[in-house]
C-alpha positions as CSV (number, residue, x, y, z in Angstrom):
1,M,-82.1,-42.0,-30.8
2,H,-81.5,-42.7,-27.1
3,K,-79.1,-45.5,-28.1
4,E,-77.0,-43.1,-30.2
5,F,-77.3,-39.7,-28.4
6,P,-77.5,-38.7,-24.7
7,V,-81.1,-37.5,-24.8
8,K,-84.0,-37.7,-22.4
9,D,-87.8,-38.0,-23.1
10,L,-89.3,-34.9,-21.5
11,G,-92.8,-35.9,-22.4
12,S,-95.3,-34.1,-24.6
13,L,-94.1,-30.8,-26.0
14,S,-95.6,-27.8,-24.1
15,F,-93.0,-25.0,-24.5
16,F,-90.3,-24.5,-27.1
17,L,-88.2,-21.5,-28.0
18,G,-90.8,-19.1,-26.7
19,I,-93.7,-20.9,-28.3
20,Q,-96.4,-22.4,-26.1
21,V,-98.0,-25.6,-27.4
22,T,-101.5,-26.6,-26.1
23,R,-102.9,-29.9,-27.2
24,S,-106.6,-30.9,-27.1
25,S,-108.8,-33.4,-28.8
26,A,-109.5,-30.8,-31.5
27,G,-105.9,-30.2,-32.4
28,L,-102.8,-28.2,-31.6
29,H,-102.7,-24.5,-30.6
30,L,-99.5,-22.5,-30.9
31,C,-99.1,-19.0,-29.3
32,Q,-96.4,-16.8,-27.7
33,A,-98.2,-15.3,-24.8
34,K,-95.3,-15.6,-22.3
35,Y,-92.8,-14.2,-24.9
36,V,-95.1,-11.2,-25.6
37,I,-95.5,-10.5,-21.8
38,D,-91.7,-10.5,-21.5
39,I,-91.5,-7.9,-24.3
40,L,-94.2,-5.8,-22.7
41,H,-92.3,-5.9,-19.4
42,R,-89.0,-5.0,-21.0
43,T,-90.5,-2.0,-22.8
44,K,-92.6,-1.0,-19.8
45,M,-95.8,-1.4,-21.8
46,I,-97.5,-4.0,-19.6
47,E,-99.9,-1.4,-18.3
48,A,-100.6,0.2,-21.6
49,K,-104.1,0.5,-23.1
50,P,-104.8,-2.5,-25.5
51,A,-105.3,-1.6,-29.1
52,K,-107.8,-3.3,-31.5
53,S,-105.5,-3.3,-34.6
54,P,-101.7,-3.4,-35.1
55,C,-101.7,-0.1,-37.1
56,P,-104.3,2.6,-38.1
57,S,-106.0,2.0,-41.3
58,G,-104.1,3.5,-44.3
59,S,-101.0,4.3,-42.3
60,Q,-97.8,4.8,-44.2
61,L,-94.4,5.1,-42.5
62,S,-91.8,7.3,-44.2
63,R,-88.1,7.8,-43.4
64,L,-89.0,11.6,-43.1
65,N,-91.6,11.1,-40.4
66,G,-90.6,12.6,-37.0
67,E,-87.3,13.3,-35.4
68,S,-84.5,10.8,-35.2
69,L,-84.3,8.6,-32.1
70,L,-81.3,9.5,-29.9
71,D,-80.6,5.8,-29.2
72,P,-82.0,3.5,-31.9
73,F,-80.8,0.3,-30.0
74,E,-84.1,-0.4,-28.2
75,Y,-86.1,0.1,-31.4
76,R,-83.9,-2.4,-33.3
77,S,-84.1,-4.9,-30.4
78,V,-87.9,-4.7,-30.0
79,V,-88.6,-4.8,-33.8
80,G,-86.3,-7.9,-34.0
81,A,-88.5,-9.5,-31.2
82,L,-91.6,-8.6,-33.0
83,Q,-90.3,-10.4,-36.1
84,Y,-90.2,-13.5,-34.0
85,C,-93.8,-13.0,-32.9
86,T,-94.9,-13.3,-36.5
87,L,-94.2,-17.0,-36.2
88,T,-97.6,-17.4,-34.5
89,Q,-99.3,-14.1,-35.3
90,P,-99.2,-13.5,-39.0
91,D,-101.7,-10.7,-38.5
92,I,-98.9,-8.3,-37.5
93,A,-96.6,-9.3,-40.4
94,F,-97.5,-6.3,-42.6
95,S,-97.0,-3.8,-39.7
96,V,-93.7,-5.4,-38.6
97,N,-92.5,-5.4,-42.2
98,Q,-93.0,-1.6,-42.4
99,L,-91.0,-1.1,-39.2
100,C,-88.1,-3.3,-40.5
101,Q,-87.6,-0.9,-43.4
102,H,-86.5,1.8,-41.0
103,M,-84.0,-0.1,-38.8
104,H,-81.1,2.0,-40.1
105,H,-82.7,5.4,-39.2
106,P,-85.7,5.0,-36.8
107,T,-87.6,8.1,-35.7
108,V,-90.0,9.0,-32.9
109,T,-92.9,8.3,-35.3
110,H,-91.6,4.8,-36.0
111,W,-91.2,4.1,-32.2
112,S,-94.9,5.2,-31.8
113,A,-95.8,2.5,-34.4
114,V,-93.9,-0.1,-32.4
115,K,-95.9,0.8,-29.3
116,R,-99.1,0.5,-31.2
117,I,-98.2,-3.1,-32.2
118,L,-97.3,-3.9,-28.6
119,R,-100.7,-2.6,-27.4
120,Y,-102.3,-4.8,-30.0
121,L,-100.3,-7.9,-28.9
122,K,-101.5,-7.2,-25.3
123,N,-105.0,-7.3,-26.6
124,T,-104.4,-10.6,-28.4
125,L,-102.2,-12.5,-26.0
126,N,-103.7,-15.9,-26.7
127,H,-104.1,-15.5,-30.4
128,G,-102.0,-18.0,-32.5
129,L,-102.1,-20.8,-35.0
130,F,-104.4,-23.8,-34.7
131,Y,-103.6,-27.1,-36.5
132,S,-106.1,-29.9,-36.7
133,N,-106.9,-33.0,-38.8
134,T,-107.8,-31.5,-42.2
135,N,-107.8,-32.3,-45.8
136,L,-104.6,-32.0,-47.8
137,Q,-105.8,-29.5,-50.3
138,L,-103.6,-26.4,-50.8
139,N,-105.4,-23.0,-51.0
140,D,-103.6,-19.6,-51.4
141,F,-104.7,-16.0,-51.2
142,C,-102.7,-13.0,-52.2
143,D,-103.0,-9.2,-52.4
144,S,-100.9,-6.1,-52.9
145,D,-101.2,-2.4,-52.4
146,W,-99.9,0.0,-55.2
147,A,-97.1,2.4,-54.6
148,G,-97.7,2.0,-50.9
149,C,-94.3,3.2,-49.8
150,P,-94.2,7.1,-49.8
151,D,-90.3,7.0,-50.1
152,D,-89.7,4.9,-53.2
153,R,-93.3,4.3,-54.5
154,R,-92.8,0.5,-54.4
155,S,-95.8,-1.8,-53.6
156,T,-96.1,-4.5,-50.9
157,S,-97.2,-8.1,-51.6
158,G,-98.8,-10.4,-49.2
159,F,-99.9,-14.0,-49.4
160,A,-101.3,-16.8,-47.2
161,V,-101.2,-20.5,-48.0
162,F,-103.5,-23.0,-46.3
163,L,-103.3,-26.7,-46.1
164,G,-106.9,-27.5,-45.7
165,N,-108.0,-25.1,-42.9
166,C,-104.5,-24.7,-41.5
167,L,-102.3,-21.7,-42.3
168,I,-98.8,-23.1,-43.1
169,S,-97.1,-20.2,-45.0
170,W,-97.4,-16.4,-45.2
171,S,-95.5,-13.3,-46.1
172,S,-95.6,-9.6,-46.3
173,K,-92.8,-8.1,-48.3
174,K,-92.1,-5.0,-50.4
175,Q,-91.8,-5.7,-54.1
176,P,-88.2,-5.4,-55.6
177,V,-89.3,-3.0,-58.4
178,V,-91.7,-0.1,-58.9
179,S,-95.0,-1.2,-60.5
180,R,-96.4,1.2,-63.0
181,S,-100.0,0.3,-62.3
182,S,-102.2,-1.5,-59.7
183,T,-102.7,-4.3,-62.2
184,E,-98.9,-4.8,-62.5
185,A,-98.6,-4.8,-58.7
186,E,-101.3,-7.5,-58.4
187,Y,-99.7,-9.7,-61.1
188,R,-96.3,-9.5,-59.3
189,S,-98.0,-10.5,-56.1
190,F,-99.7,-13.4,-57.9
191,A,-96.4,-14.6,-59.4
192,I,-94.7,-14.5,-55.9
193,T,-97.6,-16.6,-54.4
194,A,-97.5,-19.0,-57.3
195,T,-93.8,-19.6,-56.7
196,E,-94.4,-20.4,-53.0
197,L,-97.3,-22.7,-53.9
198,F,-95.3,-24.6,-56.5
199,W,-92.4,-25.1,-54.0
200,L,-94.8,-26.4,-51.4
201,R,-96.3,-28.9,-53.9
202,M,-92.9,-30.2,-54.8
203,L,-92.1,-30.5,-51.1
204,F,-95.2,-32.5,-50.3
205,Q,-94.6,-34.7,-53.3
206,E,-91.1,-35.5,-52.0
207,I,-92.6,-36.3,-48.5
């Protein structure tokens, strides 16, 4: 590449696009501690009390919760940054997905939910993804709630795909239609996961 392009070898990767890379004999650890600290400083949450979970158990956000924010710009900016945090912290994917559904009309209640995630991230600064030598067997897990959204009664599907012991793909997304039973919601979640798994199998076969 050096013969064709003006590039320099900067050594082993340690930091890239807000993602910190730590190598050891055991494997590779990815986290976004510096990126999260920058968000905490920007939102003046660096001194906030840490939280043990990204959202209260059973919480449901509605467009009717609370009064409208006078200036929604900060909400949209911070939620966009939180979306980027899900690259190494899939444990906040569900909570961030709920916040993204209210970008057009955020309220004071929604902003409180943002602060809860920020407090959780402060408590889990060094959490991230770990990749090591592992087997090449694909395993997937999926789940869904039923009529979890109080506004349109649609369900949310979530899945996680592992290559051996390493998490390589995940998602938390509202289903496009209303499921008429919990069984139907689960089958839709299973179908979405099977599609992702099949695509990954074809990709690995090509590689």
